C-alpha positions as CSV (number, residue, x, y, z in Angstrom):
1,M,0.0,0.0,0.0
2,K,2.8,2.4,0.9
3,M,4.6,1.7,-2.3
4,N,1.4,2.2,-4.4
5,A,0.8,5.5,-2.5
6,L,4.3,6.7,-3.2
7,L,4.1,5.7,-6.8
8,T,0.7,7.5,-7.2
9,A,2.1,10.6,-5.5
10,G,5.2,10.5,-7.7
11,L,3.1,10.3,-10.8
12,F,0.9,13.2,-9.5
13,F,3.8,15.5,-8.8
14,A,5.4,14.6,-12.2
15,A,2.2,15.5,-13.9
16,V,1.9,18.8,-12.0
17,S,5.5,19.6,-12.8
18,S,5.0,18.8,-16.5
19,A,1.8,20.9,-16.6
20,A,3.5,23.8,-14.9
21,A,6.5,23.8,-17.3
22,D,6.6,26.4,-20.0
23,P,5.4,25.1,-23.3
24,V,8.0,24.4,-26.0
25,K,7.4,27.0,-28.8
26,L,8.2,25.2,-32.0
27,G,8.3,26.9,-35.4
28,L,7.8,25.1,-38.7
29,Q,6.7,25.8,-42.3
30,P,4.0,24.2,-44.4
31,W,6.3,21.5,-45.8
32,L,5.1,17.9,-45.8
33,G,8.5,16.8,-44.5
34,Y,7.5,18.2,-41.1
35,G,4.3,16.2,-41.1
36,P,5.0,14.0,-38.1
37,L,4.9,17.1,-35.9
38,W,1.3,17.7,-36.9
39,I,0.5,14.0,-36.3
40,A,2.1,14.2,-32.9
41,E,0.0,17.2,-32.1
42,E,-3.2,15.7,-33.4
43,K,-2.8,12.3,-31.8
44,G,-1.6,13.5,-28.4
45,F,1.9,12.1,-28.7
46,F,3.6,15.2,-27.3
47,E,1.4,15.1,-24.2
48,A,1.9,11.4,-23.8
49,R,5.7,12.0,-23.8
50,G,5.4,14.7,-21.2
51,V,6.1,17.8,-23.3
52,D,3.7,20.7,-24.0
53,V,4.3,21.9,-27.5
54,E,2.9,25.0,-29.3
55,L,3.3,24.8,-33.1
56,T,3.6,28.1,-35.0
57,T,3.7,28.1,-38.9
58,F,5.9,30.5,-40.8
59,N,6.2,31.2,-44.6
60,W,9.7,32.5,-44.6
61,D,12.9,30.8,-43.2
62,Q,14.4,34.2,-42.2
63,D,11.4,35.1,-40.0
64,M,11.6,31.7,-38.2
65,T,15.3,32.0,-37.7
66,A,14.9,35.5,-36.3
67,A,12.3,34.2,-33.9
68,L,14.7,31.5,-32.7
69,A,17.6,33.9,-32.3
70,S,15.5,36.3,-30.3
71,G,14.2,33.6,-28.0
72,N,10.6,33.9,-29.2
73,L,10.9,30.3,-30.4
74,N,12.6,27.4,-28.5
75,V,12.9,24.9,-31.4
76,I,12.6,25.2,-35.2
77,A,12.3,22.7,-38.0
78,S,15.2,23.7,-40.2
79,A,16.8,22.7,-43.4
80,T,20.4,21.4,-42.9
81,N,21.8,24.0,-45.3
82,G,20.0,26.7,-43.2
83,M,21.8,25.5,-40.1
84,I,25.1,25.8,-41.9
85,S,24.4,29.3,-43.1
86,N,23.1,30.4,-39.7
87,L,26.2,29.0,-37.9
88,L,28.4,31.0,-40.2
89,H,26.3,34.1,-39.4
90,D,26.7,33.6,-35.6
91,V,23.3,32.1,-35.0
92,D,23.4,29.6,-32.1
93,Q,21.5,26.6,-33.6
94,K,22.2,22.9,-33.2
95,G,20.4,19.9,-34.8
96,F,19.3,17.1,-32.5
97,L,17.1,15.0,-34.8
98,I,16.9,14.2,-38.5
99,M,13.4,14.7,-39.7
100,D,13.4,14.0,-43.4
101,V,15.3,13.8,-46.7
102,S,13.7,15.0,-49.9
103,F,14.0,13.5,-53.3
104,E,11.4,14.5,-55.9
105,A,9.6,16.8,-53.4
106,D,12.0,19.7,-54.0
107,A,12.3,20.9,-57.6
108,V,13.0,23.5,-60.2
109,M,9.9,24.1,-62.4
110,S,9.5,25.9,-65.7
111,K,7.0,26.5,-68.5
112,G,6.9,26.9,-72.3
113,D,10.1,26.6,-74.2
114,V,12.3,26.4,-71.1
115,T,13.1,22.6,-71.1
116,S,16.5,22.5,-69.3
117,I,18.6,24.2,-66.7
118,A,20.8,25.6,-69.5
119,D,17.7,27.3,-71.0
120,L,17.4,29.4,-67.9
121,K,20.3,31.7,-68.9
122,G,19.1,35.2,-68.8
123,K,15.7,34.2,-67.3
124,Q,13.8,35.2,-64.2
125,I,13.8,32.6,-61.4
126,A,11.7,32.8,-58.3
127,F,13.0,31.3,-55.0
128,E,13.8,32.2,-51.4
129,S,17.4,33.1,-50.6
130,G,19.2,30.9,-48.0
131,T,16.7,28.1,-48.2
132,T,16.6,24.5,-49.6
133,S,15.4,26.1,-52.9
134,D,18.5,28.3,-53.0
135,L,20.8,25.3,-52.4
136,L,19.1,23.1,-55.0
137,F,19.0,25.7,-57.6
138,N,22.7,26.7,-57.1
139,Y,23.6,23.0,-57.2
140,A,21.7,22.5,-60.5
141,L,23.4,25.6,-62.0
142,S,26.8,24.3,-61.0
143,Q,26.1,20.9,-62.6
144,N,25.4,22.7,-65.8
145,G,28.4,25.0,-65.9
146,M,26.4,28.0,-64.7
147,T,26.3,30.3,-61.7
148,I,23.6,32.5,-60.2
149,A,25.1,35.4,-62.2
150,D,23.7,33.8,-65.3
151,V,20.0,34.3,-64.2
152,T,17.9,37.0,-62.6
153,H,16.8,36.0,-59.1
154,V,13.3,37.1,-58.0
155,P,13.2,36.7,-54.2
156,M,10.0,34.9,-53.2
157,G,8.8,32.4,-50.6
158,A,8.3,28.7,-51.7
159,S,4.5,29.1,-51.3
160,E,4.5,32.1,-53.7
161,A,7.0,31.0,-56.3
162,G,4.8,28.4,-58.0
163,L,1.9,30.9,-58.2
164,A,4.3,33.5,-59.8
165,L,5.2,30.9,-62.4
166,I,1.6,30.1,-63.1
167,A,0.8,33.8,-63.4
168,G,3.6,34.3,-65.9
169,R,5.6,36.7,-63.7
170,V,8.7,34.5,-63.8
171,D,10.2,32.0,-66.2
172,A,10.9,29.3,-63.6
173,A,10.4,28.7,-59.9
174,V,12.1,26.6,-57.2
175,S,9.8,25.2,-54.6
176,Y,8.7,22.1,-52.6
177,E,5.7,20.0,-52.2
178,P,2.7,20.5,-52.1
179,Y,3.4,23.7,-54.1
180,I,5.0,21.7,-56.9
181,S,2.0,19.5,-57.5
182,A,-0.3,22.4,-57.1
183,A,1.5,24.4,-59.8
184,L,1.8,21.4,-62.2
185,G,-1.9,20.7,-61.8
186,Q,-3.0,24.2,-62.8
187,A,-2.4,24.0,-66.5
188,D,-0.5,22.2,-69.3
189,G,2.9,23.3,-70.3
190,F,4.5,23.4,-66.8
191,K,7.3,20.9,-66.2
192,V,9.9,19.8,-63.7
193,L,13.5,20.5,-64.8
194,Y,15.5,19.3,-61.9
195,T,14.8,17.6,-58.5
196,A,16.6,16.9,-55.3
197,A,16.8,13.2,-56.4
198,E,19.8,14.3,-58.5
199,K,21.8,14.6,-55.3
200,P,20.3,12.3,-52.6
201,G,20.7,13.9,-49.1
202,L,21.3,17.4,-50.4
203,I,17.9,18.5,-49.2
204,S,17.2,17.4,-45.6
205,D,15.7,18.8,-42.4
206,M,16.4,18.6,-38.7
207,L,14.8,19.6,-35.4
208,T,17.1,22.3,-34.0
209,A,17.4,24.6,-31.0
210,N,19.7,27.0,-29.3
211,S,22.5,25.0,-27.7
212,E,21.9,26.6,-24.2
213,W,18.2,25.7,-24.5
214,I,19.1,22.1,-25.4
215,A,21.5,21.8,-22.4
216,A,18.9,23.3,-20.0
217,N,16.0,21.2,-21.3
218,P,17.0,17.6,-21.8
219,D,13.6,16.3,-20.8
220,A,11.9,18.5,-23.4
221,V,14.3,17.4,-26.1
222,R,13.8,13.7,-25.1
223,G,10.0,14.2,-25.3
224,L,10.2,15.8,-28.7
225,I,12.3,13.0,-30.1
226,L,10.1,10.3,-28.7
227,A,6.9,12.0,-29.9
228,W,8.4,12.4,-33.4
229,D,9.2,8.6,-33.3
230,D,5.7,7.8,-32.2
231,A,4.3,9.9,-35.1
232,V,6.6,8.2,-37.7
233,K,5.5,4.8,-36.4
234,F,1.8,5.9,-36.6
235,M,2.2,7.1,-40.1
236,R,3.8,3.9,-41.3
237,E,1.1,1.8,-39.6
238,N,-1.7,4.1,-40.7
239,P,-0.6,5.7,-43.9
240,E,-4.0,7.0,-45.0
241,A,-4.8,8.5,-41.6
242,G,-1.3,10.0,-41.4
243,A,-1.5,11.4,-44.9
244,E,-4.8,13.1,-44.2
245,I,-3.5,14.8,-41.1
246,I,-0.5,16.2,-42.9
247,A,-2.4,17.1,-46.1
248,T,-4.8,19.2,-44.0
249,A,-2.0,20.9,-42.2
250,V,-0.3,22.0,-45.4
251,S,-3.6,22.8,-47.1
252,S,-3.1,20.3,-50.0
253,P,-5.8,18.3,-51.7
254,M,-5.2,14.5,-51.4
255,E,-4.9,14.1,-55.2
256,E,-1.9,16.4,-55.1
257,F,-0.5,15.4,-51.8
258,L,-0.2,11.6,-52.2
259,P,2.2,11.6,-55.2
260,A,4.2,14.3,-53.5
261,F,4.3,12.3,-50.3
262,E,6.3,9.5,-52.1
263,G,9.2,11.9,-52.7
264,V,10.1,12.2,-49.0
265,K,11.8,9.8,-46.5
266,F,11.0,10.3,-42.8
267,Y,13.5,9.2,-40.1
268,S,12.6,7.2,-37.0
269,L,14.6,7.2,-33.8
270,A,16.4,4.0,-34.9
271,E,17.1,5.4,-38.3
272,N,18.4,8.6,-36.8
273,A,20.8,6.7,-34.6
274,E,22.2,4.8,-37.6
275,A,22.5,7.8,-39.9
276,L,23.9,10.3,-37.4
277,N,26.6,7.8,-36.5
278,G,27.6,7.4,-40.1
279,S,26.3,8.6,-43.4
280,F,24.6,11.8,-42.3
281,Q,27.9,13.1,-40.9
282,A,29.3,12.8,-44.4
283,T,26.2,14.4,-45.9
284,L,26.5,17.4,-43.7
285,T,30.1,18.0,-44.9
286,E,29.0,17.5,-48.5
287,I,26.2,20.0,-48.2
288,G,28.7,22.5,-46.7
289,Q,31.0,21.9,-49.6
290,V,28.3,22.5,-52.2
291,M,27.3,25.7,-50.4
292,N,30.9,26.9,-50.2
293,A,31.5,26.1,-53.9
294,T,28.4,27.8,-55.2
295,N,28.4,30.8,-52.8
296,P,31.8,31.3,-51.3
297,A,31.2,35.0,-50.4
298,E,28.5,33.9,-47.9
299,I,29.6,30.4,-47.0
300,T,33.2,31.1,-46.3
301,R,34.1,27.6,-44.9
302,V,32.8,24.1,-44.4
303,P,31.9,23.5,-40.7
304,A,32.6,20.2,-39.1
305,P,29.5,18.1,-38.2
306,E,30.2,18.5,-34.4
307,E,29.7,22.3,-34.8
308,I,26.2,21.7,-36.1
309,L,24.9,18.8,-34.1
310,S,23.9,18.2,-30.4
311,L,23.3,14.4,-30.1
312,D,23.6,13.6,-26.3
313,V,19.9,13.0,-25.8
314,L,19.5,11.0,-29.1
315,T,22.6,8.9,-28.2
316,E,21.1,8.2,-24.7
317,L,17.7,7.2,-26.2
318,S,19.4,4.9,-28.8
319,K,21.2,2.7,-26.2
């Protein structure tokens, strides 16, 4: 009886402590690769793992990064190339979980007589600076003997770039799903010129936070990782239900969402442990090398993986 009473009391005080804790303010964008976060919210996985999470959606990477740097957000879902760029611009941001890797779900789109990357010389291209779209486009240019100086960049968020292409305001756009499928479904004559599948691993995302926040909140980090893993498992066991939750969150009709969904790989806890102890370390270095080669004025060096990653909690959970 005493043991049961103590156990009950312990659970009560743990629940009170958890409820009293400040919520984790997590920023993300309407990108299907962040889908398990919406599943975790919808299915109560955050709460089950003892972490109170507030999701806030942004349209621009720079606004989300500014919110992290100012302390208005605790955690953000970030592209790996964004982490590298932010590190080199003195933003304290560390990755603690791989979320996804994109293949066909990030792409360069065009219309009319523009049928190759080479055809883009002298054309207007819509994409957001410093994002996965920026990285993919610069890589595509480099593989075709071109640089950003060969085109006219029209700064625009991913959600707006496809619409600008449809409206005829630009000659090409770089975006991600579900905006690619939405643009391609609007009319004939629109095509995909280049996708992230040309360089597997180039476009990927991590859950990230300020290093001091990570060190001060290991329980919250643990809860986020476990809730993400729960959501990935739910999605794999209930693909239709998981897809519906994500499609609703990113405002995509299912007929556009489902083919787009196939172009992304999500990482479970076990897959994180394997990748972050091996191949993903090399991928981070390679992404830095691509960024440095295509934009040396901004990306002045290639940071080491340990400068970007904070893996203590993930390592502990993987044992």
